[in-house]
C-alpha positions in Angstrom: -14.9 -6.4 -11.3 -11.7 -7.4 -9.5 -8.9 -5.0 -8.6 -5.2 -5.8 -8.1 -3.4 -3.1 -6.1 0.3 -2.7 -5.6 1.2 -0.7 -2.5 4.3 0.7 -0.8 5.2 3.0 2.0 8.5 4.9 2.3 10.1 7.0 5.1 13.1 9.3 4.9 14.3 8.5 8.4 12.5 6.2 10.7 10.4 8.1 11.7 10.7 10.8 9.1 8.9 12.4 6.2 6.8 9.6 4.6 4.9 8.8 1.5 2.8 6.1 0.0 2.6 4.7 -3.5 -0.5 2.9 -4.9 -0.9 1.3 -8.3 -4.3 -0.2 -9.2 -5.2 -2.5 -12.0 -8.6 -3.7 -13.2 -8.8 -6.5 -15.7 -5.1 -6.2 -16.4 -5.3 -2.5 -17.2 -3.7 0.2 -15.0 -6.5 2.4 -13.9 -4.7 4.5 -11.3 -1.4 5.3 -9.8 -1.0 7.7 -6.9 1.7 9.3 -4.8 0.5 10.4 -1.4 2.5 12.5 1.1 1.9 11.3 4.6 3.9 13.6 6.9 6.2 12.3 9.6 5.8 8.6 10.5 7.7 5.3 10.5 8.1 3.2 7.4 5.7 0.5 8.8 3.1 3.1 9.4 3.5 4.4 5.8 3.0 0.8 4.6 -0.2 0.5 6.5 -1.4 3.9 5.4 -0.9 2.8 1.8 -3.0 -0.3 2.5 -5.8 1.7 4.2 -5.9 4.1 1.3 -6.4 1.4 -1.3 -9.0 -0.4 0.9 -11.0 2.8 1.3 -10.7 3.7 -2.4 -11.9 0.2 -3.4 -15.0 0.6 -1.1 -15.7 4.1 -2.6 -15.7 2.4 -6.0 -17.9 -0.5 -4.9 -15.2 -3.1 -5.6 -16.0 -6.5 -4.0 -12.9 -8.4 -5.0 -9.5 -7.0 -4.1 -6.0 -8.5 -4.3 -3.2 -6.4 -2.7 0.5 -6.9 -3.3 3.2 -5.5 -1.0 6.9 -5.9 -0.6 6.4 -5.5 3.2 6.6 -9.0 4.6 5.7 -7.6 8.0 2.5 -6.0 6.8 1.4 -9.0 4.7 2.1 -11.4 7.6 0.5 -9.2 10.3 -2.6 -8.7 8.3 -2.8 -12.5 7.6 -2.3 -13.2 11.3 1.0 -15.1 10.7 3.0 -12.5 12.7 1.8 -11.1 16.1 1.4 -7.4 16.3 3.1 -6.0 19.4 3.3 -2.3 18.6 0.2 -0.5 19.8 0.2 1.9 16.8 0.3 -1.1 14.4 -2.4 -2.8 16.4 -4.6 0.2 15.7 -4.0 -0.2 11.9 -4.8 -3.9 12.1 -8.0 -3.2 13.9 -9.1 -0.7 11.3 -8.2 -3.0 8.4 -10.1 -6.0 9.9 -13.2 -3.9 10.2 -12.9 -2.9 6.5 -12.5 -6.6 5.3 -16.3 -7.2 5.8 -16.9 -4.9 2.8 -15.3 -7.3 0.4 -16.5 -10.7 -1.0 -12.9 -11.5 -1.6 -9.7 -9.9 -0.2 -6.2 -11.2 -0.3 -2.8 -9.7 0.5 0.4 -11.2 -0.8 4.0 -10.5 -0.2 6.0 -9.9 -3.4 9.7 -9.2 -3.9 10.8 -5.5 -4.2 11.7 -5.9 -7.9 8.0 -6.7 -8.6 6.8 -3.5 -6.9 9.0 -0.8 -8.6 6.2 1.6 -9.6 4.6 1.8 -6.2 8.1 2.2 -4.6 8.9 5.1 -7.0 5.5 6.7 -6.2 6.1 6.5 -2.5 9.5 8.1 -2.7 8.1 10.8 -5.1 5.6 11.7 -2.4 8.4 12.5 0.1 10.3 14.5 -2.5 7.1 16.5 -3.4 6.1 17.1 0.2 2.6 18.2 0.7 1.6 18.1 -2.9 -0.6 15.1 -3.7 0.4 13.7 -7.1 -1.9 11.5 -9.1 0.1 10.2 -12.1 -1.9 9.4 -15.2 -1.8 5.8 -16.4 1.0 5.2 -18.8 3.2 2.6 -20.4 5.5 1.4 -17.6 7.0 -1.9 -16.8 5.2 -4.4 -14.5 4.8 -3.2 -10.9 7.6 -3.3 -8.4 8.3 -1.7 -4.8 11.3 -1.2 -2.4 11.7 -1.7 1.4 11.1 -5.2 2.7 10.4 -5.5 6.4 11.4 -8.5 8.5 9.5 -10.4 11.2 
């Protein structure tokens, strides 16, 4: 089975209260969407937390093929090795992520525009609003995925 995951992180202030949104599809069917409260951190850290969450969830489910979509150009390009990672905290995230890659036969991460990632964006913001309460939204009929908050190089 192949998963397609749309991720986003959001921060109210930078740093500030943060959340992550994750939407997972398998065989073109939405199987999960989650809103995760993360506490106080930067927006970039929240983006990486969303990625780590979906990587670990895929491992838990024995998924071997994973395609991740993010509206964070910074995260996508740092994970791909296109951008250097200067920040020690973000270097720690990259180190963890690279160790996890070995669990997959196929892994890809791709930057997408914000308007293609709206559901994950909404879930990340909802996590901040509902501080401390993890919200797992049931699959439902929503428009195609889309997220907010593009980072630069």
